[in-house]
VEXGU-134529 format. One record per residue (C-alpha): x, y, z. Coordinates in pm, 1 decimal, always signed. Example, Ala and Ser with C-alpha at 12.3 -4.5 7.8 and 13.67 -1.06 7.14 Angstrom:
! residues 2
PT | +1230.0 | -450.0 | +780.0
PT | +1367.0 | -106.0 | +714.0
//
This chain:
! residues 427
PT | +7448.9 | +11753.8 | +10290.5
PT | +7599.7 | +12083.9 | +10143.3
PT | +7363.5 | +12252.1 | +9903.8
PT | +7438.9 | +12210.6 | +9519.9
PT | +7477.8 | +12445.8 | +9272.3
PT | +7129.5 | +12515.8 | +9131.1
PT | +7285.8 | +12628.2 | +8776.7
PT | +7348.0 | +12246.3 | +8705.0
PT | +7095.0 | +12023.1 | +8536.9
PT | +6863.8 | +11818.1 | +8803.6
PT | +6983.7 | +11500.7 | +8879.3
PT | +6897.3 | +11192.0 | +9127.8
PT | +6846.4 | +11301.9 | +9493.5
PT | +7092.2 | +11127.3 | +9711.4
PT | +6941.0 | +10983.9 | +10046.3
PT | +6943.1 | +11245.5 | +10330.9
PT | +7298.0 | +11278.1 | +10487.6
PT | +7476.5 | +11117.7 | +10216.3
PT | +7728.3 | +11337.9 | +10031.4
PT | +7678.1 | +11378.7 | +9669.1
PT | +8072.4 | +11333.4 | +9589.3
PT | +7997.1 | +10959.9 | +9656.7
PT | +7742.1 | +10927.5 | +9408.8
PT | +7987.2 | +11083.2 | +9178.8
PT | +8257.8 | +10819.5 | +9291.6
PT | +8019.8 | +10546.5 | +9265.7
PT | +7925.2 | +10650.3 | +8899.0
PT | +8294.1 | +10689.9 | +8825.6
PT | +8362.5 | +10341.6 | +8926.5
PT | +8125.5 | +10222.6 | +8702.8
PT | +8246.0 | +10407.6 | +8402.2
PT | +8589.8 | +10269.3 | +8505.8
PT | +8493.0 | +9909.2 | +8504.6
PT | +8351.7 | +9944.1 | +8151.0
PT | +8642.1 | +10144.6 | +8024.8
PT | +8924.7 | +9922.0 | +8174.3
PT | +8727.7 | +9616.8 | +8102.0
PT | +8697.3 | +9698.8 | +7751.8
PT | +9068.3 | +9778.3 | +7726.4
PT | +9204.3 | +9499.0 | +7917.3
PT | +8959.6 | +9236.7 | +7835.7
PT | +9065.8 | +9161.0 | +7482.9
PT | +9164.0 | +8819.0 | +7563.1
PT | +8826.8 | +8640.5 | +7453.4
PT | +8823.8 | +8823.7 | +7136.6
PT | +9133.4 | +8721.0 | +7002.2
PT | +9066.3 | +8383.7 | +6848.5
PT | +8720.9 | +8462.3 | +6731.6
PT | +8888.0 | +8779.3 | +6578.8
PT | +9199.2 | +8551.8 | +6424.2
PT | +8935.1 | +8313.1 | +6280.9
PT | +8696.3 | +8528.6 | +6145.6
PT | +8924.8 | +8787.4 | +5971.2
PT | +9211.6 | +8565.6 | +5885.2
PT | +9456.4 | +8791.0 | +6097.8
PT | +9739.7 | +8587.0 | +6291.9
PT | +9787.2 | +8635.2 | +6659.1
PT | +10091.1 | +8812.0 | +6602.7
PT | +9925.1 | +9077.7 | +6385.2
PT | +9653.5 | +9092.9 | +6644.9
PT | +9858.6 | +9121.8 | +6950.9
PT | +10071.4 | +9428.6 | +6751.7
PT | +9738.7 | +9586.9 | +6694.2
PT | +9639.1 | +9563.3 | +7069.6
PT | +10001.4 | +9696.3 | +7181.5
PT | +9954.7 | +9987.1 | +6972.1
PT | +9632.5 | +10038.7 | +7104.1
PT | +9764.7 | +10036.3 | +7431.8
PT | +10007.4 | +10314.1 | +7347.2
PT | +9732.5 | +10509.8 | +7175.2
PT | +9519.3 | +10446.7 | +7521.4
PT | +9842.8 | +10611.0 | +7702.9
PT | +9905.6 | +10923.6 | +7453.5
PT | +9521.9 | +10989.8 | +7465.8
PT | +9547.9 | +11067.2 | +7861.9
PT | +9706.3 | +11388.5 | +7875.4
PT | +9484.1 | +11497.7 | +7573.3
PT | +9194.5 | +11414.7 | +7792.9
PT | +9313.1 | +11577.3 | +8103.9
PT | +9387.1 | +11899.9 | +7875.5
PT | +9025.0 | +11902.7 | +7768.9
PT | +8862.5 | +11835.8 | +8071.4
PT | +9069.0 | +12138.7 | +8246.0
PT | +8926.9 | +12355.4 | +7945.7
PT | +8599.6 | +12210.5 | +7824.1
PT | +8485.9 | +12027.7 | +8174.0
PT | +8432.3 | +11680.3 | +8220.8
PT | +8079.6 | +11614.1 | +8079.4
PT | +8164.2 | +11744.2 | +7746.4
PT | +8481.4 | +11547.4 | +7754.8
PT | +8280.2 | +11233.0 | +7861.7
PT | +8032.0 | +11289.9 | +7599.3
PT | +8303.8 | +11336.5 | +7321.1
PT | +8463.1 | +10997.7 | +7410.8
PT | +8139.7 | +10805.6 | +7398.7
PT | +8066.3 | +10909.0 | +7044.2
PT | +8444.6 | +10817.8 | +6963.5
PT | +8394.2 | +10465.2 | +7144.1
PT | +8046.1 | +10427.1 | +6958.5
PT | +8151.1 | +10516.8 | +6604.0
PT | +8482.1 | +10313.7 | +6652.7
PT | +8267.4 | +10007.3 | +6754.9
PT | +8039.6 | +10030.5 | +6449.3
PT | +8359.5 | +10057.6 | +6230.7
PT | +8540.4 | +9781.0 | +6378.3
PT | +8288.6 | +9526.5 | +6318.7
PT | +8248.3 | +9620.7 | +5968.5
PT | +8622.3 | +9648.2 | +5913.8
PT | +8788.6 | +9329.2 | +5692.7
PT | +9133.3 | +9439.2 | +5659.5
PT | +9420.0 | +9490.5 | +5906.6
PT | +9476.5 | +9865.7 | +5837.9
PT | +9087.8 | +9919.0 | +5878.8
PT | +9090.2 | +9711.0 | +6213.9
PT | +9427.5 | +9893.2 | +6338.1
PT | +9281.5 | +10237.3 | +6299.3
PT | +8904.8 | +10155.7 | +6439.9
PT | +8978.4 | +9941.5 | +6709.3
PT | +9360.9 | +10008.9 | +6793.0
PT | +9363.6 | +10397.9 | +6737.4
PT | +9001.5 | +10536.2 | +6746.0
PT | +8862.3 | +10287.1 | +7011.4
PT | +9148.1 | +10339.2 | +7221.8
PT | +9137.2 | +10726.9 | +7191.1
PT | +8752.1 | +10695.5 | +7304.4
PT | +8825.2 | +10493.8 | +7602.0
PT | +9102.0 | +10735.6 | +7693.4
PT | +8849.8 | +11048.9 | +7717.2
PT | +8654.9 | +10815.7 | +7943.0
PT | +8909.8 | +10685.7 | +8161.4
PT | +8990.3 | +10750.6 | +8521.0
PT | +9213.6 | +11031.8 | +8393.5
PT | +8866.4 | +11228.4 | +8294.6
PT | +8724.0 | +11166.1 | +8641.5
PT | +9007.8 | +11227.2 | +8882.5
PT | +9007.8 | +11593.2 | +8862.3
PT | +8636.9 | +11629.4 | +8933.8
PT | +8654.1 | +11372.4 | +9236.9
PT | +8964.1 | +11559.9 | +9366.9
PT | +8766.9 | +11886.9 | +9395.9
PT | +8480.6 | +11703.0 | +9568.6
PT | +8713.3 | +11561.2 | +9859.9
PT | +8931.8 | +11682.4 | +10073.9
PT | +8926.2 | +11501.6 | +10400.0
PT | +8866.4 | +11167.3 | +10214.5
PT | +9049.5 | +11215.0 | +9878.4
PT | +9274.0 | +10922.8 | +9922.6
PT | +8951.3 | +10720.0 | +10007.8
PT | +8767.1 | +10847.8 | +9724.1
PT | +9034.3 | +10792.2 | +9480.5
PT | +9113.6 | +10441.7 | +9624.9
PT | +8743.9 | +10355.1 | +9586.1
PT | +8774.0 | +10465.4 | +9196.6
PT | +9074.8 | +10250.5 | +9124.4
PT | +8853.5 | +9924.3 | +9236.9
PT | +8665.3 | +9976.5 | +8910.9
PT | +8991.8 | +9859.2 | +8723.4
PT | +9005.8 | +9555.4 | +8923.1
PT | +8627.4 | +9486.4 | +8863.4
PT | +8635.9 | +9562.3 | +8511.9
PT | +8923.8 | +9290.8 | +8435.7
PT | +8705.0 | +9036.1 | +8693.4
PT | +8398.9 | +9113.8 | +8522.6
PT | +8397.3 | +9207.1 | +8185.0
PT | +8627.0 | +8903.5 | +8070.8
PT | +8372.5 | +8655.9 | +8175.4
PT | +8099.2 | +8861.1 | +8019.0
PT | +8284.7 | +8904.8 | +7697.9
PT | +8353.7 | +8560.7 | +7701.1
PT | +7995.4 | +8430.3 | +7737.4
PT | +7846.1 | +8689.4 | +7491.1
PT | +8091.4 | +8638.7 | +7212.4
PT | +8032.9 | +8221.6 | +7272.7
PT | +7642.3 | +8306.4 | +7242.8
PT | +7603.6 | +8609.0 | +6970.4
PT | +7992.5 | +8646.3 | +6832.5
PT | +8221.1 | +8914.4 | +6872.1
PT | +8077.6 | +9166.7 | +6643.9
PT | +7731.3 | +9168.8 | +6841.1
PT | +7917.1 | +9163.4 | +7178.2
PT | +8129.3 | +9484.8 | +7054.3
PT | +7822.7 | +9682.0 | +6938.0
PT | +7601.7 | +9577.6 | +7273.5
PT | +7907.9 | +9700.3 | +7462.2
PT | +7870.3 | +10042.3 | +7258.8
PT | +7511.0 | +10040.3 | +7329.8
PT | +7516.5 | +9963.7 | +7695.6
PT | +7838.9 | +10227.1 | +7719.0
PT | +7673.8 | +10495.1 | +7543.6
PT | +7351.9 | +10467.1 | +7773.1
PT | +7523.9 | +10442.1 | +8093.3
PT | +7811.9 | +10714.3 | +8044.7
PT | +7536.0 | +10986.9 | +7903.3
PT | +7313.2 | +10931.5 | +8194.0
PT | +7674.0 | +10975.1 | +8411.0
PT | +7757.7 | +11293.8 | +8203.3
PT | +7437.5 | +11478.8 | +8189.7
PT | +7264.8 | +11375.0 | +8559.2
PT | +7568.8 | +11301.4 | +8775.2
PT | +7880.4 | +11503.4 | +8685.7
PT | +7940.0 | +11795.5 | +8868.2
PT | +8243.7 | +11996.4 | +8825.8
PT | +8135.5 | +12259.0 | +9067.3
PT | +8201.6 | +12136.5 | +9419.6
PT | +8056.3 | +12281.5 | +9731.7
PT | +8321.6 | +12533.4 | +9886.1
PT | +8387.1 | +12310.5 | +10181.1
PT | +8387.8 | +11994.4 | +10015.3
PT | +8329.6 | +11708.4 | +10258.7
PT | +8537.0 | +11873.8 | +10544.5
PT | +8370.0 | +11838.2 | +10899.5
PT | +8258.8 | +12183.9 | +11066.2
PT | +8539.4 | +12175.3 | +11279.4
PT | +8759.6 | +12141.6 | +10977.0
PT | +8573.3 | +12401.3 | +10835.3
PT | +8652.2 | +12626.5 | +11098.6
PT | +9002.2 | +12544.6 | +11094.1
PT | +9048.2 | +12613.2 | +10757.1
PT | +8882.3 | +12972.9 | +10784.1
PT | +9121.8 | +13013.7 | +11053.5
PT | +9402.1 | +12940.7 | +10855.1
PT | +9296.2 | +13145.3 | +10570.5
PT | +9246.2 | +13467.0 | +10811.9
PT | +9586.5 | +13417.6 | +10916.8
PT | +9752.2 | +13372.3 | +10569.0
PT | +9533.6 | +13675.0 | +10473.1
PT | +9812.9 | +13923.6 | +10520.6
PT | +10087.2 | +13720.3 | +10342.1
PT | +10179.0 | +13740.5 | +9988.4
PT | +10025.6 | +13437.8 | +9818.1
PT | +10248.3 | +13157.3 | +9660.5
PT | +10280.7 | +13191.2 | +9275.0
PT | +10083.1 | +12932.9 | +9097.8
PT | +10240.7 | +12679.7 | +8871.2
PT | +10199.6 | +12632.6 | +8477.4
PT | +10138.4 | +12324.4 | +8356.7
PT | +10506.3 | +12352.3 | +8199.1
PT | +10672.8 | +12454.8 | +8527.8
PT | +10504.2 | +12169.2 | +8698.1
PT | +10641.0 | +11914.6 | +8458.6
PT | +11011.3 | +12047.1 | +8517.4
PT | +10957.2 | +11975.2 | +8840.2
PT | +11128.1 | +11641.8 | +9024.5
PT | +10817.6 | +11516.9 | +9175.1
PT | +10649.1 | +11500.4 | +8878.7
PT | +10895.7 | +11243.9 | +8721.4
PT | +10901.6 | +11050.9 | +9049.2
PT | +10526.0 | +10983.2 | +9011.3
PT | +10644.5 | +10903.6 | +8657.5
PT | +10893.9 | +10670.6 | +8715.6
PT | +10680.5 | +10507.6 | +8993.5
PT | +10399.5 | +10452.1 | +8725.0
PT | +10650.0 | +10338.7 | +8468.5
PT | +10751.4 | +10074.3 | +8720.0
PT | +10377.9 | +10013.2 | +8776.6
PT | +10282.1 | +9962.2 | +8415.1
PT | +10590.2 | +9735.3 | +8351.8
PT | +10484.0 | +9519.0 | +8648.4
PT | +10115.5 | +9454.3 | +8583.3
PT | +10123.3 | +9420.1 | +8229.2
PT | +10424.5 | +9173.4 | +8269.2
PT | +10214.5 | +8966.3 | +8499.3
PT | +9894.7 | +8978.0 | +8291.3
PT | +10092.0 | +8880.4 | +7977.5
PT | +10333.8 | +8649.1 | +8104.0
PT | +10219.2 | +8561.5 | +8453.0
PT | +10049.4 | +8218.4 | +8365.3
PT | +10293.7 | +8128.1 | +8087.2
PT | +10546.4 | +8163.5 | +8356.5
PT | +10398.7 | +7945.6 | +8608.4
PT | +10309.5 | +7682.3 | +8357.5
PT | +10675.6 | +7650.2 | +8279.2
PT | +10772.3 | +7614.7 | +8624.3
PT | +10543.5 | +7302.6 | +8651.5
PT | +10203.9 | +7421.6 | +8771.7
PT | +9876.5 | +7318.4 | +8589.8
PT | +9686.9 | +7606.4 | +8366.8
PT | +9427.6 | +7607.2 | +8640.8
PT | +9629.1 | +7665.9 | +8928.5
PT | +9823.9 | +7913.1 | +8727.6
PT | +9528.9 | +8115.6 | +8629.7
PT | +9363.2 | +8082.7 | +8985.6
PT | +9705.2 | +8202.0 | +9133.6
PT | +9691.7 | +8525.8 | +8897.9
PT | +9326.7 | +8575.5 | +8971.6
PT | +9373.9 | +8568.2 | +9346.2
PT | +9585.3 | +8905.2 | +9308.5
PT | +9309.6 | +9044.8 | +9134.0
PT | +9030.1 | +8945.6 | +9380.1
PT | +9214.6 | +9064.5 | +9689.0
PT | +9297.3 | +9387.4 | +9534.7
PT | +8923.7 | +9490.5 | +9514.3
PT | +8868.7 | +9435.8 | +9890.4
PT | +9219.2 | +9562.9 | +10012.4
PT | +9200.5 | +9874.1 | +9805.3
PT | +8927.3 | +10015.6 | +10016.4
PT | +9137.7 | +9968.4 | +10352.8
PT | +9446.1 | +10121.5 | +10144.3
PT | +9204.7 | +10420.7 | +10054.9
PT | +9140.5 | +10473.5 | +10447.9
PT | +9475.8 | +10419.4 | +10550.6
PT | +9605.7 | +10698.9 | +10281.0
PT | +9411.4 | +10963.8 | +10453.2
PT | +9553.9 | +10899.9 | +10773.7
PT | +9932.9 | +10872.6 | +10724.0
PT | +10172.6 | +11058.4 | +10434.4
PT | +10053.7 | +10902.1 | +10112.3
PT | +10401.2 | +10862.5 | +9992.1
PT | +10470.6 | +10610.3 | +10264.7
PT | +10160.2 | +10434.0 | +10147.0
PT | +10316.7 | +10473.1 | +9766.7
PT | +10658.0 | +10331.0 | +9881.3
PT | +10506.0 | +10049.4 | +10084.1
PT | +10304.8 | +9931.7 | +9777.2
PT | +10576.4 | +9914.9 | +9525.2
PT | +10821.6 | +9756.4 | +9774.9
PT | +10586.9 | +9460.8 | +9883.1
PT | +10511.4 | +9439.0 | +9494.8
PT | +10846.3 | +9406.9 | +9396.5
PT | +10935.8 | +9113.2 | +9656.7
PT | +10600.6 | +8958.8 | +9517.9
PT | +10753.0 | +8932.1 | +9194.5
PT | +11079.9 | +8761.7 | +9297.3
PT | +10823.6 | +8533.1 | +9506.4
PT | +10612.1 | +8443.2 | +9205.0
PT | +10910.7 | +8318.0 | +9004.4
PT | +11065.1 | +8142.2 | +9334.6
PT | +10744.1 | +7969.4 | +9406.2
PT | +10727.2 | +7579.1 | +9396.5
PT | +10438.5 | +7443.9 | +9582.6
PT | +10076.6 | +7553.3 | +9542.9
PT | +10049.1 | +7688.1 | +9896.8
PT | +10342.0 | +7936.2 | +9811.0
PT | +10184.8 | +8058.7 | +9505.3
PT | +9858.3 | +8137.3 | +9663.6
PT | +10023.2 | +8286.5 | +9971.7
PT | +10257.5 | +8498.3 | +9730.7
PT | +9920.7 | +8593.7 | +9529.5
PT | +9743.4 | +8699.8 | +9850.6
PT | +10006.6 | +8898.4 | +9953.1
PT | +10068.2 | +9077.5 | +9628.0
PT | +9685.1 | +9136.0 | +9600.7
PT | +9674.0 | +9355.0 | +9876.6
PT | +9888.5 | +9610.4 | +9712.9
PT | +9815.4 | +9567.5 | +9345.0
PT | +9543.6 | +9835.9 | +9278.5
PT | +9730.0 | +10112.8 | +9515.2
PT | +9972.0 | +10280.7 | +9322.1
PT | +9764.8 | +10474.7 | +9061.9
PT | +9512.8 | +10608.1 | +9332.8
PT | +9771.8 | +10679.7 | +9548.7
PT | +10003.0 | +10877.9 | +9261.7
PT | +9709.8 | +11081.0 | +9170.9
PT | +9626.4 | +11172.1 | +9517.5
PT | +9958.7 | +11299.1 | +9551.0
PT | +9956.6 | +11495.1 | +9257.4
PT | +9666.1 | +11685.4 | +9372.1
PT | +9795.6 | +11720.3 | +9703.6
PT | +10142.1 | +11900.4 | +9549.7
PT | +10001.2 | +12059.7 | +9231.7
PT | +9652.1 | +12128.0 | +9310.2
PT | +9320.2 | +12018.2 | +9149.0
PT | +9362.0 | +12266.4 | +8838.5
PT | +9670.7 | +12068.8 | +8717.9
PT | +9608.3 | +11725.8 | +8856.0
PT | +9420.6 | +11593.3 | +8507.9
PT | +9688.6 | +11712.8 | +8269.2
PT | +9958.6 | +11581.5 | +8518.9
PT | +9783.1 | +11267.2 | +8582.6
PT | +9767.9 | +11220.8 | +8237.5
PT | +10102.0 | +11276.3 | +8121.7
PT | +10245.7 | +11044.3 | +8415.1
PT | +9998.9 | +10770.1 | +8345.4
PT | +10174.8 | +10774.8 | +7978.1
PT | +10482.9 | +10646.0 | +8152.1
PT | +10256.0 | +10349.8 | +8277.2
PT | +10154.9 | +10263.6 | +7948.9
PT | +10510.1 | +10294.1 | +7792.8
PT | +10629.3 | +10048.7 | +8086.4
PT | +10339.1 | +9794.2 | +7980.8
PT | +10457.0 | +9811.0 | +7624.4
PT | +10828.5 | +9719.3 | +7712.4
PT | +10741.0 | +9473.0 | +7968.4
PT | +10543.5 | +9293.5 | +7699.9
PT | +10798.4 | +9260.1 | +7465.8
PT | +11095.8 | +9160.9 | +7703.8
PT | +10894.0 | +8906.9 | +7873.5
PT | +10869.0 | +8691.0 | +7558.4
PT | +11202.5 | +8792.9 | +7400.9
PT | +11414.9 | +8758.4 | +7722.8
PT | +11271.3 | +8393.7 | +7781.6
PT | +11314.0 | +8304.9 | +7405.7
PT | +11692.3 | +8423.9 | +7428.5
PT | +11787.3 | +8297.9 | +7773.2
PT | +11522.1 | +8046.3 | +7852.0
PT | +11447.8 | +8196.6 | +8183.3
PT | +11186.6 | +8425.5 | +8335.7
PT | +11411.6 | +8602.5 | +8571.5
PT | +11554.8 | +8851.6 | +8361.3
PT | +11207.4 | +9019.6 | +8284.6
PT | +11041.1 | +8933.5 | +8623.3
PT | +11379.2 | +9041.4 | +8799.1
PT | +11371.3 | +9371.6 | +8633.5
PT | +11002.4 | +9413.3 | +8734.9
PT | +11123.2 | +9352.5 | +9112.9
PT | +11427.8 | +9581.2 | +9046.5
PT | +11222.7 | +9876.9 | +8898.9
PT | +10930.3 | +9842.6 | +9190.9
PT | +11216.8 | +9881.8 | +9453.3
PT | +11350.5 | +10146.8 | +9296.7
PT | +11006.6 | +10320.2 | +9278.4
PT | +10973.0 | +10266.9 | +9656.1
PT | +11292.5 | +10464.3 | +9727.7
PT | +11190.0 | +10752.1 | +9470.6
PT | +10820.3 | +10739.0 | +9645.5
PT | +11008.9 | +10794.0 | +10013.6
PT | +11175.2 | +11116.0 | +9854.8
PT | +10826.8 | +11282.5 | +9753.8
PT | +10764.5 | +11604.2 | +9941.0
PT | +10481.1 | +11642.3 | +10166.1
PT | +10390.7 | +11977.7 | +10006.7
PT | +10527.7 | +12193.9 | +9725.3
PT | +10583.9 | +12550.7 | +9807.8
PT | +10467.4 | +12687.6 | +9483.9
PT | +10179.8 | +12468.7 | +9429.5
PT | +9901.1 | +12561.8 | +9214.7
PT | +9604.2 | +12538.6 | +9446.9
//
């Protein structure tokens, strides 16, 4: 294993032969499980919050929706802070905000106090500990297997929804929502603090995860380029003004639109089409279950073929899946479409962040990923509203789900136009 910088605090010693970057990925995946699990696992809290605080479900939904936007708005700030202060400090800052906001939320008794504590402050803290905060670090530790590492990180999102939702359901039923929120804050603080102090390392080895042959090839390439003028590095404002950034932004907008539409309106849509509640929930749940395992295969594939092709296939298959979900009439059709959709469900965010790193370099990837992910959250907000409004106005789910399919197909076409490299990449 490549020697680690001695200036960093002592941490766990990985087994002989294990590249330390994978320890960082594993810890970051657990962090993502907790962060996304809390942000996306609000369902078990709705009824007890409504009963205890006397808030209507419409009011709570509005607070949650605004929280999703704050979560998205906090990500560019998190990326900016990571680039200037380092991953460790941003994670510790986010942890402090999460703990304080949870304490504030359990003591909030008015809509405005709950809005500021749970909707705004908690969302900001979670944004500082989101995948955006660790993506630059992981990207710097991996060159040969960068796609695999980032795809592995994305499994934490699927696992967060799959694991934290039943955990919250159990703990709320046993101890109530206040102790559940405080217990989460305690566990979150212990895990993230340990990770930040002993595992987080921004200074990657010089040759990252390259094999000796690849290291020799890189040295030869650098010698060949030594006499050539260096390509000018892009600044953040210049990078945002380039077409590939907005192509990624559009794709993530379609991703957020489709994912939140399915999460919010998927089960009601299937029930409106004659499926019982158990089958509807099982079909949607199957998507997440398949995604946990399929993401690893996509990650391996993304290091073997151009990532833009992987991204285009993900969007295209997902778009066809949305058409299929509205059209299914038999249970076997539902499960077949769900299994197919699950194969490509979690790969778009990982592929997008990897492409941003490939095109613009490690120094800018955190800020660019945070800004592009804002498009994901904007799409999520719009689809949440459109799914309910369109069904109430026209009595059909085809408008919202058809819009998701069209956006995904468009995103697939735009992804194919992404360049293989950027001449003035900030590497």
